N, C-alpha and C positions, 0 to 999 in steps of 0.2 A: 377591226371588228369591234364596235362598242358594247353589244348587247346580244343575246340572245334571243331568237323569236321563238316563242314558246306557242303561239296561235296567231291567227290574222289580228293584227291591233294589239298583240301583248308581247311586249318585248323587255326581257330581264336585263337591266344594265348591268355590264361585267364589274363596274365600278363599285356597286353596291351588292354584289352577288355573296360578299363575306357576310352579309346580315342574315344567311342561312336561309332555307328553305323546308317547306313542308307540304308532301304530296301524300292526300288522303282520298279513301274510296272504299267502296264496299267490292269484293272479290267480281271480277269480270266487265268492271266499268272502265278498265283502260289505264289503272294506275302504273301497271308496269310499262306500258307503252310510253306515257309520261316521261316517266324515270328514263327510259332508254334515249329517248329524243334529248333530253336535257343533258344526259351524259355524253350523247355525239355533239350536240351544240358547245359544251364546254371544252371537248376535246380539240373541234375544228378551230376554237379561238386560242388554242395553246396552253390551255389549262390541264394538267395532269391529273387524272381521277383514279380513286381507288373505290371499288365498289364491292361491298360485303353482299355477297348473292345467298340469301338464305333458302332460295327455292331451286336454284339452277337454271333459270329461264334467261338469266343475264349473261351467261358465259359467252355468248357469241359475240358481245360488246369488245371483249378484250382483246388488246394487241397482246397480252399475255395473261395466262390464268395460273395462279397460285392455289394450291389447296393444304390445308393441314393434314391430310394424310398422304399427299404426293400422289395421290391416285388419278385425279382429273387436271393436274398439271404440276407445276414446278412446287416441291416441298416447301412450306413454310407454316412451320408450326407454332404452338402457343408457349412462350417461355414463361415458367411459372416464376422465375425471379424476377422477371421483367413486369408481370401482371401484378405481383405483390400479395400479400396476405388477405385482404380482403376480398379480391377477386377470386382467388382459390378456394377460399370458404365459401363462396357464393357457388362456384363450379361444382363443389362438393355438396352443397346444401347442409352447412353445419350449423349448429347450434352456437351461441357467443363461447360458450365454454369450451367448445371444439375448435372455434375459431381462434382462441385466445392460444392453444396449443400449436397450432399452424403458425402463428405470429411469432411465437418464442422461437420455432424451428427457423425461419425465415431470417430471424434477428440473430440468431446463433450462426447461420450460415455465412450472413454478410460479415459478421465481425471476424469469423474465422478464414474468409475470403474463398469459401467452397461454392461449388455451382449447385442450384436449385432448380433445374431446367425442366426435368420431367418428374412423373409420377413416380417412377423408382427412386429418384433422389429424394422426393419428399418422404416417402415410405422408410428409405435407411436414415435420414434425418430424424424421424420420430424414434425409430429404435435405439440410436445414438443418444439422443436426447433423454429417453427412458434410462439406458443404462448408466447414464451421468447426472441423473435427476436431481442429485443432492448440489451438485455444483451448478447445474443449469438454474434450478430453483433459487440457489444464492444471489446470481447474477440478472436473471431475466425476470423473477416472480414465480410463483409456483407451478411447477409442470406436472400435471396430474396425467399417471399412466393410464387411467381409466379414460380420460379425454382422448389420449394419444391411441388408445385401442379403438374408440369409436371412430376417429378419423382414418385408421387403417381398415377399418370395415367399410367406411364411405369410399375409400379408394378403390377397393376391389371391384366393384360393378364397373366403375367409371373406366378402370384401366382394361377390364376385359371388352368393353364396348367401343371406347373411342381413345384408348391409350396412347396410340401413335399420333394423336393430335396435339400431344405436349413434348416439348424437347426443343431441339436445335436442329437447323436453322430457325430462329424467330422470325414472327411477321414484324417487319420494319418499314413504317410508311414512309420514311425518307428516301428508302429504296425505290418506291413507287414513284414518288416526286420526282426522282433523279431519272428514272427510266423515261418519263413522259408518257403521254398517250393514256390509254386507258388499261388500268390494271384491276382483274377481277379475281376476289378472294371467293373460291367456291366453297360455300357452306352449309350445302343441301343436308348432308349427313350430319354436321356438328350442330345445325339448328334443331335436330329433333331432342338435344339436350339443351335447354334453354340457358342453363346457367353458364356452360362451357361456351356457348354462342356470345352471351353477354360479357363474359371476361375476355374474348377475343376483342371485341368491340371496343369495351371499355378500355382494355390495356392499350389499343392504337390509340384512342382519344387522348388519354393521359399522357401518352409519349409525346404528341404533338404538342399539348399544353405545356410540358415539363420542357422540351429541348428545342421546339422550334424558334427562330430569331423572332425578335420584334420588328415589325415592318412598318406600321402605321397604316395611312391610308394607300392604298395599293388601286392601280387601274384595272387589275383583274386578279383572281384567286393564285397564290402558288400552288395550291393544291386543293380539290374538292374530293369530299367523302360521302359516299352515298351508302346509307344504311336502310336494308330491306328488313322489313318486318321488324319495325324500330321497337315495337312494343314488348320485345323479348328482352330489351335491354333493362327495361324498368319494371318489368313484373317481377316482384319480390325483392327489388333493391332497397336496401336500409336508406333512411332518411339522410344520413351522413353519406353514401354515395350519391344520391340525387343532388344533394348540395354541390358535391364536388363536379359533378356533369353540368351542373348549372354554371358553376364557375369557369369550366372549360367552353361553355357554348358562349359565353360573355366574352372570354379573353382571347381565345384564339382568331377572333375575325380581326385583331389589330396585328395578327401574324401570318396573315394572308391565307387562313383556311376557311373554306366554305362548308358547311354540314348540310347535307341532305337526309332528311328522316321520310321515310316510306312507310305508312301504315294503314290500318282500316279507317279509323277514326281519330280526330285530333284528342278526344277525351282518353285515348290509349297513353297519351305521354301526361306527366306530370304539369300542372300550369307554369310551374317556375320553369319549365324546359319550353313548353310551346311558345311563352311569351318571347324568348329568344329567336323566333323564326318568323322573320318578317314576310318573306314570299310565302304565299298560300296558294296550292293548287288542289281545288275541293271538287273531285269527281263524285257521283251519285251516291246517296246512301238508300238504305231501305228502312221502314219503320213499321213493323208489324207487332212491336210489344211497346209496352211502356217505356221499358228501358231504351228502347232503340229510338223511341219518340223523342225523348229527352237527349239522347246523344245529338241527333239532328237539331235540336234548338241550340244546344251548347255550339256545334260546328256554326251554325249560322250567326251566333252571336261573335262567335272569333273572327268574323270575315268583316273588313271594313264595308260599309255600303253607303251607296249616295243617298242623301236624303233620310236615313237611318231607317230604309224600308227593311221589311222581315224576309230574310232569304231562305226560310225553312222549306217554304214550298217550292222554290226554284232548285233546292238539292235535290227533293226527292223527284222533281222532273226530269232531272237531267239523263240523256241518254248515252248510250256507250259511247266513248272518246270525247264527251263533253265535259267541261268542268267550270266552275266559278274560279277566276284568276284575279290574285290581288298581288302586284309586284311594286315595288318602290319606284317613284319617279327619280328624275335625275338628280333629285335633291336628296333620295334617301327616305323621303317620307311614304308610308304606306298608302298605295292607291285603290280606290274603291273597287270591290269586286265585279267584274264582268264576266258574262257568261260567252264561252268561246268553244269552238270545235279545235280540240288540240292537234298539235302539228304532230305527224307520226316520222319516227326516223328511218332512214334508209336501210339499217341492218335488221334482219329477220331476228327477233329474240326466240332463242330455243339454246339447249345445252349443247356443249361441243360433243363431238364424236370422240369416244375413247375406245382405244384397242382393247379388246377382251382376252383374256388367256386363252390359249388354244386348249389347255390341257382339261380333261375330263374329270372334277373333283371325285375321289374315291368316297364310297359311301360304305361306312364301317357296320358292321353287325351290331343287333341291339346289345348283345352280352359283350361287354369289355374284354379285352386281354387281361391275363394275370399282372397285377400291378408290378412296376419295376421301380428302380430309383429313379427319382426325377433329375433331369438334367440342370445344371448350373446355367442360367443365363451369363452370357458374357458381359464383362464390366463396361460400364459405358459413362460412366461419370465420375467426379472427382470424390462422390462419397464412397467409392468402392474403395478409393486410396486412402480415405482418412481411418478407418478401422478395419482392420482384416475380419475381426468377428463379424461385420455385417455381411460379407460374402455367404456367410452361411444361410443368412435367411431370404436372399435374391434369388428366387427361384421362379421358373415357369410351370 
């Protein structure tokens, strides 16, 4: 198989699939169906696919399903140490000063050889660096107890809501590549917290950029990564992070990695990112406000057209399942956009069935029981072994 048939007369050459793809369209126009068909086609061609599923409707595509909480599949969490201080700060929505405190804790942990995998580890690290702030400040720069306290307050609501999403075993894209077939990372609950979802996706892409071997020109991708609701990665991203992701998109193609971003409008992505996505599949958009009209015009300008014709009217006229498609030719040049009825995959897109616990939850009375001593949480990280004083502060 030399290509993937996306529609009648529209074939994506596998040798140029690593030039990346963008699937856009309003809700209900067939964007997920197209993404599912592309995933099926890549898998049938022998390309392993890792899918970041932000809504849960792509779970049925997976030969295996992973979940950051271990509830909808095998447990694969977000390893804070692998994500790095920048992504941790974004997940917690921190200010620059507070991000500096996280960066110091991460550097301290790396130099000392301690694990920094979960939010409990980060909390304990903040306490230790606060206790030893004179020595820490002398080596890493000023460590502010006020900033550390603010980070601790930011950790609290995230830990109560999705704390189990952080820790070990961590998400490893090379594990998905080695397993073959389609691996779906179910992120429906995680995507309710955009910073955490962005941290998971970005950490995966940075891992591929850092550790994937250079392959040069390949006849088919070694791994394809589909990111659903891709706008969540870039909403609130710092300019430095956007530049890093641009570098990732430019350089991973020579390492055999294909990126597929799915979102509602091309305007959802920074222009430097959109410029790296050669394959374009534009489903219908709606234009009832001046902003939406401008978005349609921008989408039309981003599509190559024969004779320079204006495609804005065609985008508005597209029916459900129809799209304007631009794919590279056999020489890798972007082809003129053509209107086509997109091919449907064989697999019905739906969430997988998950067994629910048989026990009935106990409803407590409004008035709480008299307070008693708080139980101490069992030690789970190397931070607890570092300083016995930290044990006093790790409670649930």
